[in-house]
C-alpha positions as CSV (number, residue, x, y, z in Angstrom):
1,M,136.1,54.2,74.7
2,V,135.4,53.0,71.3
3,R,138.3,51.6,69.3
4,F,136.9,49.4,66.0
5,Q,139.2,46.4,65.5
6,T,139.8,44.5,62.4
7,A,140.9,41.3,61.4
8,S,143.9,42.8,59.8
9,S,145.1,44.8,62.6
10,K,143.6,43.0,65.7
11,G,143.2,39.6,64.4
12,G,140.0,39.0,65.4
13,D,136.6,39.3,64.2
14,P,136.6,42.6,62.3
15,R,132.6,43.1,63.2
16,R,134.3,43.1,67.5
17,A,134.7,46.2,69.5
18,T,136.6,47.2,72.3
19,T,135.4,49.2,75.4
20,S,140.2,49.7,75.6
21,G,140.2,52.6,73.5
22,S,138.4,55.7,72.0
23,F,136.9,56.5,68.5
24,R,139.4,56.5,66.1
25,S,138.9,58.2,62.9
26,M,141.4,56.2,61.3
27,S,142.6,52.9,59.3
28,T,141.0,50.5,61.6
29,T,137.7,52.5,60.7
30,S,138.6,52.5,56.8
31,A,139.3,49.0,57.2
32,V,136.2,47.8,58.0
33,V,133.7,49.9,56.1
34,L,135.6,50.0,53.0
35,E,136.2,45.9,52.6
36,P,133.6,44.8,50.5
37,A,131.0,42.9,51.6
38,G,129.4,41.1,48.4
39,V,128.0,41.7,45.2
40,V,125.2,41.6,42.7
41,A,124.9,39.5,39.7
42,A,125.9,41.2,36.9
43,G,123.1,42.6,34.6
44,V,120.7,42.9,37.1
45,T,120.0,46.3,37.9
46,K,116.6,47.2,39.4
47,P,115.9,44.1,42.0
48,H,113.2,45.9,44.3
49,A,111.2,42.3,44.7
50,A,112.3,39.7,47.5
51,S,112.1,36.6,45.4
52,N,114.3,38.6,42.5
53,R,116.6,39.4,45.7
54,A,117.1,35.9,46.4
55,E,117.8,34.7,43.0
56,I,120.6,37.7,42.6
57,N,121.9,36.5,45.9
58,Q,122.1,32.7,44.9
59,T,123.4,34.0,41.7
60,D,126.3,35.8,43.5
61,K,127.3,32.7,45.4
62,R,127.4,30.8,42.3
63,E,129.5,33.5,40.7
64,R,131.8,34.3,43.6
65,C,132.9,30.2,43.8
66,T,132.7,29.0,40.1
67,V,136.2,30.6,39.2
68,P,138.3,28.9,41.8
69,L,136.2,25.8,41.6
70,I,136.8,25.3,38.2
71,A,140.6,26.6,38.5
72,G,141.2,23.9,41.0
73,L,138.7,20.7,40.0
74,A,139.1,21.0,35.6
75,V,143.5,20.6,36.2
76,N,143.1,16.8,36.7
77,S,146.8,16.8,36.0
78,F,147.1,18.4,40.0
79,P,147.3,15.8,42.6
80,R,144.1,14.3,44.3
81,R,145.0,15.9,47.5
82,L,146.3,19.2,46.0
83,R,142.7,19.5,43.9
84,A,141.2,19.0,46.8
85,C,142.7,21.6,49.1
86,L,142.0,24.3,46.2
87,T,138.3,23.3,46.1
88,A,138.3,23.8,50.0
89,L,139.8,27.0,49.6
90,A,136.9,28.5,47.1
91,L,134.2,27.2,49.4
92,R,135.5,28.6,52.4
93,Y,136.0,32.0,50.3
94,W,132.1,31.4,49.4
95,T,131.0,31.3,52.6
96,D,133.3,33.7,54.7
97,Q,131.6,36.8,52.3
98,P,129.5,38.5,55.3
99,R,126.8,39.1,52.7
100,S,123.5,39.6,54.2
101,V,120.3,38.0,52.3
102,R,118.4,40.1,54.4
103,M,119.8,43.7,53.5
104,S,120.3,44.8,50.8
105,K,118.5,48.4,50.6
106,V,119.7,51.7,51.6
107,T,117.9,55.0,50.9
108,V,119.6,58.3,51.4
109,V,116.8,61.2,51.4
110,G,118.3,64.0,49.9
111,A,120.8,64.9,46.7
112,G,122.6,67.2,47.9
113,K,126.0,67.3,48.9
114,Y,125.8,65.4,51.9
115,G,123.2,63.2,50.8
116,S,124.8,62.7,47.4
117,T,128.4,61.6,49.0
118,T,126.9,59.6,51.3
119,A,125.3,57.6,48.6
120,Q,128.2,57.5,46.9
121,R,130.6,56.4,50.1
122,L,127.8,53.8,50.5
123,A,128.1,52.4,47.1
124,A,131.6,52.5,46.8
125,M,131.3,50.1,49.6
126,D,130.0,47.5,47.6
127,I,127.8,46.1,50.7
128,V,124.3,46.2,49.4
129,D,122.5,45.7,46.0
130,E,121.5,49.1,45.5
131,V,121.1,52.9,47.1
132,V,118.4,54.9,46.2
133,M,119.2,58.5,47.0
134,T,115.8,60.6,46.5
135,D,115.1,64.6,46.2
136,I,112.4,66.8,45.6
137,V,114.2,68.7,42.5
138,E,113.6,66.5,39.3
139,G,116.6,65.3,37.6
140,L,119.2,66.1,40.2
141,P,118.8,62.5,41.7
142,Q,119.0,61.0,38.2
143,G,122.0,62.6,36.9
144,L,123.8,62.2,40.1
145,A,123.1,58.4,40.0
146,L,123.8,58.1,36.5
147,D,127.5,59.5,37.0
148,M,128.0,57.7,40.0
149,N,127.1,54.3,38.3
150,Q,129.3,55.3,35.6
151,S,132.0,55.1,38.2
152,R,131.7,51.7,39.0
153,P,133.9,49.8,36.2
154,V,136.8,52.3,37.5
155,E,136.1,51.7,41.2
156,K,135.2,48.2,40.8
157,Y,132.1,47.8,42.6
158,R,128.4,46.8,41.9
159,T,125.9,48.2,44.2
160,L,123.7,50.5,41.9
161,V,122.5,53.8,42.7
162,I,119.2,54.6,41.6
163,G,118.1,58.6,41.5
164,T,114.5,58.9,41.9
165,N,111.9,62.1,42.7
166,D,109.6,59.3,43.7
167,Y,109.2,57.9,47.4
168,A,107.9,54.6,45.8
169,D,111.3,53.8,44.9
170,T,112.6,53.5,48.1
171,A,110.3,51.0,49.1
172,G,111.7,47.4,51.2
173,S,114.4,50.2,52.6
174,D,116.6,48.3,55.1
175,V,118.0,51.5,56.1
176,V,117.0,54.8,55.5
177,V,119.6,58.1,55.8
178,I,117.4,61.1,55.7
179,T,120.0,64.2,54.8
180,A,117.1,66.2,53.9
181,G,116.9,70.1,54.9
182,L,118.4,73.0,55.0
183,P,121.9,73.6,55.5
184,R,123.1,76.5,58.0
185,K,124.4,79.6,56.5
186,P,126.5,81.8,58.0
187,G,125.8,83.2,61.2
188,M,122.8,80.8,61.5
189,S,122.5,78.7,64.4
190,R,121.2,75.2,64.5
191,M,118.6,76.1,66.2
192,D,117.6,78.7,63.9
193,L,116.9,75.6,60.9
194,L,114.0,74.0,63.9
195,E,110.9,75.0,62.3
196,V,111.9,74.8,58.7
197,N,113.5,71.3,59.0
198,A,111.1,70.0,61.3
199,K,108.3,70.3,58.6
200,I,110.5,68.5,56.9
201,V,111.6,65.5,58.4
202,K,108.0,65.2,59.1
203,D,107.2,64.8,55.8
204,V,110.0,62.8,54.8
205,T,109.8,60.5,58.0
206,E,105.8,59.8,56.7
207,Q,106.7,59.0,53.0
208,I,109.8,56.5,54.1
209,I,107.4,54.6,56.6
210,K,104.5,54.3,54.1
211,Y,107.1,52.4,51.6
212,S,109.3,51.1,54.5
213,P,107.6,50.2,57.8
214,E,110.5,48.4,59.2
215,A,113.3,50.2,58.1
216,I,115.7,51.3,60.4
217,L,116.3,55.6,60.3
218,V,119.7,57.5,60.3
219,V,118.8,61.4,60.9
220,V,121.5,63.4,60.1
221,T,119.3,66.7,59.5
222,N,120.1,70.0,61.6
223,P,119.2,70.2,65.1
224,L,120.2,66.6,65.2
225,D,119.0,65.3,68.6
226,Q,115.6,67.5,67.9
227,M,115.3,65.9,64.7
228,T,116.1,62.3,65.3
229,T,113.0,62.9,68.4
230,L,111.1,63.6,66.0
231,A,111.8,61.2,63.2
232,A,111.4,58.8,66.4
233,E,107.8,60.6,66.9
234,V,106.6,60.5,63.1
235,S,107.2,56.6,62.3
236,G,106.3,55.3,65.6
237,L,109.3,52.9,65.4
238,S,111.1,51.9,68.4
239,H,113.7,53.8,69.7
240,D,116.3,51.3,68.6
241,K,115.8,51.6,65.0
242,V,115.7,55.4,64.9
243,L,119.5,57.1,65.9
244,G,121.3,59.9,65.0
245,Q,124.6,60.9,63.7
246,A,126.8,63.2,65.3
247,G,129.2,61.7,67.7
248,I,131.4,59.9,64.7
249,L,131.6,62.8,63.4
250,D,132.4,65.4,66.6
251,S,135.0,62.6,67.2
252,S,136.7,63.0,64.2
253,R,137.1,66.7,64.1
254,L,138.9,66.3,67.5
255,A,141.3,63.9,66.4
256,H,142.1,66.2,64.0
257,F,142.8,69.0,66.1
258,L,144.6,66.9,68.3
259,S,146.9,65.5,65.1
260,E,147.4,69.2,64.4
261,A,148.1,70.5,67.8
262,T,150.5,67.7,68.7
263,G,152.0,67.1,65.0
264,V,151.5,62.9,65.9
265,D,150.2,60.8,63.1
266,I,146.2,60.8,63.0
267,L,146.7,57.3,63.6
268,E,147.7,57.5,66.4
269,I,145.0,59.8,67.9
270,D,142.1,58.4,70.0
271,A,139.1,60.9,70.7
272,L,136.1,60.1,71.8
273,T,132.9,62.9,72.3
274,L,129.3,62.5,73.2
275,G,126.3,64.8,74.4
276,S,124.4,67.0,71.9
277,H,125.6,68.3,68.4
278,G,126.4,71.7,69.0
279,P,127.3,73.9,72.2
280,T,126.6,71.3,74.6
281,M,129.0,68.4,73.0
282,V,130.4,66.8,75.7
283,P,134.2,65.9,74.8
284,V,135.8,63.3,77.1
285,P,139.4,63.9,77.7
286,S,139.6,61.0,80.4
287,Q,138.8,58.5,77.3
288,C,141.3,60.6,74.4
289,T,144.8,59.6,74.3
290,V,147.7,60.7,72.2
291,A,150.0,58.0,70.8
292,G,148.7,56.0,73.5
293,K,148.8,58.3,76.2
294,P,146.9,61.3,77.9
295,L,146.4,64.4,76.4
296,T,148.3,65.9,79.2
297,D,151.7,64.3,78.5
298,Y,151.5,66.4,74.9
299,L,149.4,69.4,75.9
300,S,148.4,71.7,78.7
301,D,145.1,72.5,79.7
302,D,144.8,75.8,78.3
303,E,145.6,74.3,75.1
304,I,143.2,71.5,75.3
305,Q,140.2,73.7,76.6
306,A,141.2,75.6,73.4
307,I,141.4,72.6,71.2
308,L,137.8,71.5,72.8
309,E,135.9,74.7,72.2
310,R,137.2,74.4,68.6
311,T,135.7,71.2,68.3
312,R,132.5,72.3,69.5
313,G,132.4,74.8,67.2
314,G,134.1,72.9,64.3
315,G,130.9,72.6,62.0
316,G,130.4,76.9,61.9
317,E,134.1,77.1,61.2
318,I,133.1,75.1,58.1
319,V,130.2,77.1,57.3
320,A,132.4,80.4,58.0
321,L,135.0,79.3,55.6
322,L,132.8,77.8,52.4
323,K,130.3,81.2,52.4
324,T,127.4,79.2,51.6
325,G,126.4,75.4,52.1
326,S,128.3,73.6,55.0
327,A,130.5,70.5,55.9
328,Y,129.6,67.6,54.1
329,Y,132.8,65.1,53.5
330,A,133.4,64.2,56.9
331,P,129.6,64.0,57.8
332,S,129.1,61.8,54.5
333,S,131.8,59.7,56.0
334,A,130.3,59.3,59.7
335,A,126.7,58.1,58.1
336,A,128.4,55.9,55.8
337,R,130.2,54.2,58.7
338,M,127.0,53.8,60.9
339,V,125.0,52.7,58.0
340,A,128.2,49.9,57.7
341,A,127.8,48.7,61.4
342,I,124.0,48.1,60.6
343,I,123.9,46.6,57.0
344,K,127.0,43.9,58.6
345,D,125.6,43.5,61.9
346,E,128.9,44.9,63.3
347,K,128.2,45.2,66.8
348,A,130.5,47.7,66.6
349,M,130.6,50.4,69.2
350,M,130.7,54.3,68.2
351,P,129.2,57.4,69.5
352,V,125.8,58.1,68.2
353,C,122.5,59.6,69.5
354,A,120.5,57.0,70.8
355,W,117.7,56.6,73.1
356,V,118.7,57.1,77.2
357,A,116.8,54.8,79.4
358,G,118.8,55.1,82.5
359,E,122.0,55.2,81.5
360,Y,124.5,57.5,83.2
361,G,121.3,58.3,85.3
362,I,119.9,60.1,82.5
363,N,116.3,59.5,81.1
364,D,113.8,59.5,77.9
365,V,115.9,61.7,75.9
366,Y,117.9,61.0,72.5
367,L,121.7,62.1,73.3
368,G,125.1,61.1,71.8
369,V,126.1,58.0,73.8
370,P,128.5,55.3,72.9
371,A,126.2,52.3,71.4
372,K,126.7,48.8,69.9
373,L,125.1,49.0,66.4
374,G,124.1,45.8,64.5
375,K,120.9,44.9,62.2
376,N,118.6,45.5,64.4
377,G,119.6,49.8,65.0
378,V,120.9,50.2,68.8
379,E,121.7,46.9,70.0
380,E,123.3,48.4,73.3
381,V,123.9,51.8,74.5
382,V,127.2,51.2,76.9
383,V,128.0,52.7,80.2
384,M,131.8,53.9,79.8
385,D,133.9,55.0,83.0
386,L,133.3,58.7,82.8
387,T,135.0,61.4,85.2
388,A,132.3,62.8,87.9
389,D,133.0,66.2,85.3
390,E,132.2,64.4,82.1
391,I,129.0,62.9,83.7
392,A,127.3,66.2,85.0
393,A,128.7,67.9,81.6
394,L,126.5,64.9,79.7
395,A,123.2,65.5,82.3
396,E,123.9,69.1,81.4
397,A,123.7,68.0,78.0
398,A,120.8,66.1,78.4
399,T,118.8,68.9,80.0
400,S,119.3,70.9,76.9
401,V,117.9,69.2,74.0
402,K,115.0,68.1,76.7
403,E,114.5,72.0,76.7
404,K,114.4,72.2,72.9
405,V,112.7,69.1,72.2
406,D,110.0,70.8,74.5
407,E,110.5,74.0,72.1
408,L,109.8,71.6,69.1
409,H,106.7,70.5,70.7
410,Q,105.4,73.9,70.5
411,L,105.8,73.7,66.9
412,E,102.4,73.4,64.8
413,L,103.7,70.5,61.8
């Protein structure tokens, strides 16, 4: 199972994840991703060049330690031992900041509600120098970026959002989130989107790789499993550097429904889903708990099955209510969480759409599985102790995805 640990809640390294506990859509997660991992120098707005980026980081380090150092050293009336302690604390604060020099730029492709909300969440985390948001609609990403940047003094973060219609501005991105594509409309299945979104994702991936050939790709465009497969094939990147967002979102939806049904605090719910993003999603009841107890202590088998079915159709339920458009608040949280784990090299375990090569007896397919995310993308696909029924359902989901990928390969793109 997947439980995110934080130094405050578990007394350990905030980048460490355990296998005892399922995915939690709760404060432990937000404690990890919302903690600022560093800042950039004030006044620097668009550091594209690597040399400029290095200067920013050096300036950043000096600024972070200057105030406490001066405070400790300038007060000469303090005893020597106290001044030494203050200096040590300042230096410890400086070196303990998990700032990554290598990773400093994230691009979000698509400035719709999903993309723009993802960009805003990433900027507010303050873990990169820049978040670039690109879209084909002139003025849209620029206007949204300007609006977001003007919130920085209020929200107290320094990450700059750059809106653009030119992929050249995405050059040198460390992580790229692909949200571009048409959203579902009422009555439309994810598969209805296959052909139109396949053409979009193909074009987007070609542009991204042209300017950022070493980027890690996080795909969120539906149908998710097929679009992740397509991005991997078009990009030519290794499978560990291309992954899709689905499991975190579906697990979070399941956690919400379980909390709603049991009346138990959402922060006491552990939930996990694997498999495909859609009808063949695989909820994993054996790894789900309510206040540390099995689901059956709170709900009947029929109630549990009803909740699992509602989770499978969670996105469609929102589409039907909205009438136009689809979900973006929870999905953007899930996408941003994945990016944070990569940027901060957390090695955190979470359910994602990753390439499976033998795990669970499944081969050669992108599928929702537990995986550790870090600076290299998918660092490891984790094999959990699932029931026989859950493993069988996962295999069925893999077969379904492969069939849909075959349909994808028949398209003339």
